C-alpha positions as CSV (number, residue, x, y, z in Angstrom):
1,M,-7.7,-14.4,-13.7
2,R,-9.3,-12.2,-11.0
3,L,-7.8,-8.8,-12.0
4,E,-7.5,-9.3,-15.8
5,N,-6.9,-6.0,-17.6
6,K,-7.3,-4.0,-14.4
7,V,-4.9,-1.0,-14.4
8,T,-3.3,-1.0,-11.0
9,L,-1.2,1.7,-9.4
10,I,0.9,0.6,-6.5
11,T,2.9,3.0,-4.3
12,G,6.2,1.8,-2.7
13,A,6.3,-0.9,-5.4
14,S,10.1,-1.2,-5.5
15,R,10.5,-3.7,-2.6
16,G,8.9,-5.5,0.3
17,I,5.1,-5.7,0.4
18,G,4.7,-3.3,-2.6
19,R,6.8,-5.4,-4.8
20,A,5.0,-8.6,-3.7
21,C,1.7,-6.9,-4.5
22,A,2.8,-6.0,-8.0
23,L,3.9,-9.5,-8.7
24,A,0.8,-11.1,-7.3
25,M,-1.6,-8.8,-9.0
26,A,0.2,-9.1,-12.3
27,A,-0.1,-12.9,-12.0
28,E,-3.9,-12.3,-11.7
29,G,-3.9,-10.3,-15.0
30,A,-3.5,-6.7,-13.7
31,T,-1.5,-4.1,-15.7
32,I,0.9,-2.7,-13.1
33,V,2.1,0.8,-12.7
34,G,4.6,0.9,-9.9
35,C,5.8,4.1,-8.2
36,A,8.7,4.7,-5.8
37,R,11.7,7.0,-5.4
38,T,14.2,4.3,-6.5
39,M,14.0,3.8,-10.3
40,A,16.5,1.0,-10.5
41,E,14.5,-1.2,-8.3
42,L,11.3,-0.3,-10.2
43,D,13.0,-1.2,-13.4
44,T,13.9,-4.6,-12.0
45,L,10.3,-5.2,-10.9
46,C,9.0,-4.3,-14.4
47,E,11.5,-6.7,-16.0
48,E,10.3,-9.5,-13.8
49,V,6.6,-8.8,-14.5
50,R,7.2,-8.7,-18.2
51,G,9.4,-11.8,-18.1
52,A,6.4,-13.7,-16.6
53,G,4.2,-12.4,-19.4
54,G,2.6,-9.5,-17.6
55,Q,2.5,-5.7,-18.3
56,A,4.2,-3.2,-16.1
57,S,5.6,0.3,-16.2
58,A,7.2,2.6,-13.5
59,V,7.0,6.2,-12.5
60,Q,9.6,7.6,-10.2
61,T,7.7,9.5,-7.6
62,D,8.2,11.2,-4.2
63,V,4.9,10.2,-2.7
64,T,5.0,13.1,-0.2
65,Q,5.1,15.8,-2.9
66,S,1.7,16.8,-4.4
67,D,3.1,17.9,-7.7
68,Q,4.9,14.6,-8.2
69,V,1.8,12.6,-7.2
70,A,-0.3,14.6,-9.6
71,A,2.2,14.0,-12.4
72,C,2.2,10.2,-11.6
73,I,-1.6,10.1,-11.9
74,E,-1.6,12.2,-15.1
75,R,1.0,10.0,-16.8
76,T,-0.9,6.8,-15.8
77,I,-4.2,8.2,-17.2
78,E,-2.4,9.3,-20.4
79,E,-0.9,5.9,-21.0
80,H,-3.8,3.6,-19.8
81,G,-6.9,5.8,-19.9
82,R,-7.9,4.9,-16.4
83,I,-6.9,3.6,-12.9
84,D,-9.1,0.7,-11.8
85,I,-7.2,-0.1,-8.6
86,L,-5.0,2.0,-6.3
87,V,-2.8,0.3,-3.7
88,N,-1.5,2.8,-1.1
89,N,1.4,0.7,0.2
90,V,4.3,3.0,0.8
91,G,5.2,3.4,4.4
92,M,7.9,4.0,6.9
93,G,8.3,3.6,10.7
94,G,10.8,2.7,13.3
95,Y,11.3,1.6,16.9
96,R,12.4,4.1,19.5
97,P,11.3,5.3,23.0
98,F,8.8,8.1,22.7
99,L,11.0,10.8,24.1
100,E,13.8,10.1,21.5
101,W,11.7,11.0,18.5
102,S,12.2,14.4,16.9
103,E,9.8,16.7,15.1
104,Q,11.6,15.9,11.8
105,D,10.9,12.2,12.5
106,Y,7.2,13.0,13.1
107,D,6.9,15.0,9.9
108,Q,8.6,12.4,7.8
109,I,6.5,9.5,9.0
110,M,3.2,11.3,8.9
111,A,4.0,12.5,5.4
112,T,5.0,9.1,4.1
113,N,2.3,7.1,5.7
114,T,-0.7,9.4,5.9
115,K,-0.2,12.4,3.6
116,S,0.8,10.1,0.7
117,T,-2.4,8.1,1.1
118,W,-4.5,11.3,1.1
119,L,-2.6,12.7,-1.9
120,F,-3.1,9.7,-4.1
121,C,-6.7,9.3,-3.1
122,K,-7.4,12.9,-3.8
123,E,-5.9,12.6,-7.3
124,V,-7.3,9.2,-8.2
125,I,-10.9,9.4,-6.9
126,P,-12.1,12.0,-9.5
127,H,-11.0,9.7,-12.3
128,M,-12.7,6.7,-10.6
129,L,-15.9,8.7,-10.3
130,K,-15.8,9.5,-14.0
131,A,-15.3,5.8,-14.7
132,G,-18.2,4.8,-12.5
133,G,-16.1,3.2,-9.7
134,G,-12.9,1.7,-8.7
135,Q,-11.0,0.0,-5.8
136,I,-8.7,1.5,-3.3
137,V,-6.7,-0.7,-0.9
138,N,-4.7,1.0,1.8
139,V,-2.0,-1.2,3.3
140,A,-2.3,-0.1,7.0
141,S,-1.2,-2.1,10.1
142,V,-2.4,-3.6,13.3
143,A,-0.6,-0.5,14.7
144,G,-3.5,1.5,13.3
145,L,-5.9,-0.5,15.5
146,Q,-4.0,-0.4,18.8
147,G,-1.0,1.4,20.2
148,Y,2.4,-0.2,20.8
149,A,5.3,0.9,23.0
150,N,8.2,2.5,21.1
151,E,6.1,3.0,18.0
152,A,4.1,6.1,19.0
153,I,4.5,8.1,15.8
154,Y,4.0,5.1,13.5
155,C,0.9,4.2,15.4
156,A,-0.4,7.7,15.1
157,S,0.2,7.7,11.3
158,K,-1.6,4.4,10.9
159,F,-4.5,5.3,13.1
160,A,-4.9,8.4,10.8
161,Q,-4.7,6.2,7.7
162,M,-7.4,3.9,9.1
163,G,-9.6,6.9,9.9
164,L,-9.2,8.2,6.3
165,T,-9.9,4.7,4.9
166,Q,-13.1,4.4,6.9
167,A,-14.3,7.9,6.0
168,L,-13.6,7.3,2.3
169,D,-15.5,4.0,2.4
170,R,-18.5,5.7,3.9
171,E,-18.4,8.7,1.5
172,F,-17.9,6.9,-1.8
173,W,-19.2,3.3,-1.6
174,E,-22.6,4.3,-3.0
175,R,-20.8,5.9,-6.0
176,G,-19.0,2.6,-6.8
177,I,-15.6,3.2,-5.2
178,K,-14.7,0.5,-2.7
179,V,-12.1,1.4,-0.1
180,S,-10.4,-1.3,1.9
181,A,-7.7,-1.6,4.5
182,V,-5.3,-4.5,4.9
183,C,-3.8,-4.5,8.4
184,P,-0.8,-6.9,8.8
185,G,1.1,-7.6,12.0
186,G,4.7,-8.6,11.9
187,V,6.0,-9.1,8.3
188,A,9.5,-10.4,7.5
189,T,10.7,-7.5,5.4
190,H,13.3,-4.7,5.8
191,F,10.5,-2.8,7.6
192,A,10.6,-5.2,10.6
193,I,14.2,-4.6,11.4
194,G,14.7,-2.8,14.7
195,D,13.4,-3.0,18.2
196,G,16.0,-5.7,18.8
197,R,15.5,-7.4,15.4
198,T,18.3,-7.6,12.8
199,A,18.4,-8.9,9.3
200,G,18.1,-12.6,9.4
201,S,16.9,-12.5,13.0
202,S,15.2,-15.7,14.3
203,Q,12.6,-13.4,15.8
204,M,11.2,-12.9,12.3
205,D,11.0,-16.6,11.5
206,G,7.4,-16.9,12.4
207,F,6.4,-13.5,10.8
208,S,4.1,-13.3,7.8
209,T,5.7,-12.8,4.4
210,A,5.3,-10.0,2.0
211,E,3.6,-12.6,-0.2
212,D,1.0,-13.3,2.5
213,V,0.1,-9.7,2.6
214,A,0.0,-9.5,-1.2
215,E,-2.6,-12.3,-1.2
216,A,-4.8,-10.3,1.1
217,V,-4.5,-7.2,-1.1
218,V,-5.5,-9.3,-4.1
219,L,-8.5,-10.6,-2.2
220,A,-9.6,-7.1,-1.2
221,A,-9.1,-5.8,-4.8
222,S,-10.9,-8.6,-6.5
223,P,-14.2,-7.7,-8.2
224,R,-17.4,-8.7,-6.5
225,A,-20.8,-7.4,-7.4
226,R,-22.7,-7.7,-4.1
227,S,-20.2,-6.9,-1.4
228,R,-17.0,-5.1,-0.5
229,I,-14.2,-6.0,1.9
230,V,-13.7,-3.1,4.3
231,N,-10.9,-4.4,6.6
232,V,-8.6,-7.4,6.6
233,I,-6.7,-8.0,9.9
234,M,-3.7,-10.3,9.6
235,R,-1.6,-11.9,12.4
236,P,1.5,-14.1,12.0
237,M,1.4,-17.4,13.8
238,N,4.0,-16.2,16.4
239,E,2.0,-13.2,17.5
240,A,-1.0,-13.1,19.8
241,T,-4.0,-11.0,18.9
C-alpha cells in the first residue's frame, strides 16, 4: 500500500472531496485524522474507515480560527506523534454576478479557502521540519489558474491558494517538504450546485467525481524518492481546457 502508516490530516473531511480522500487514502494504508465543523458526519466517516479495516479519528474544527487549528494539530501530534501528510481540502464558493457579492461573502470565502490553508501549513510545517520532511497537498481548482465569470471571489481565493502553494514548494522542497496542488474542474458534489445547476442536474453528468479527485490526491501524496508532483490539473470529459 502506497501510504502505509502515514498519519494523514484532511480538512473538510466530512463530505465531498475530503471524504473521498479520507476513504481512498485509508485504503492505501494511511491513518486518517479528519477535521470539519460537523462532528456527526466525521463520526460516520470514521466508522466507515474502521469498518473497512483502517484507522481514523476526528477533530471538530473551525478551520478559519487559529486557536482551533492549533488545537487540532496539537491533538493529532499528541495522539500519533507526527503528521506525515496534510491535505488542505476544505473550501467554499458560489456563483453570483460580481456586483452582488458582499464584503461578508468576500471575508468568508477568503478565510475558508485561503486563510485556512495558511493556518494549517503554518502549524504543521514546524513538525514536518523536525521530522525531516512531509507532504502537503492543497486541493485548489482550475479557478486558481484562470478567472471565470460569476466566480470572482472564489477565483481570487484560489489564485491566492495557488500562490501560497508555489511559494511553499520553493521555500521548503530542499528541506524535505513536498507541496503540491490538485486543481480539478467541475466535480459532481454539493459544491457544484449553482449557476443554473441543481442537485441531480444533467449538467453534472459528465463532471469528475469526488473519487476521481481523491485518486489524484493519493498520487500527489505517494512517496517518491527522486521527484515531487507540483501541480495536477484535472478536467472532466464535458469541459474544454
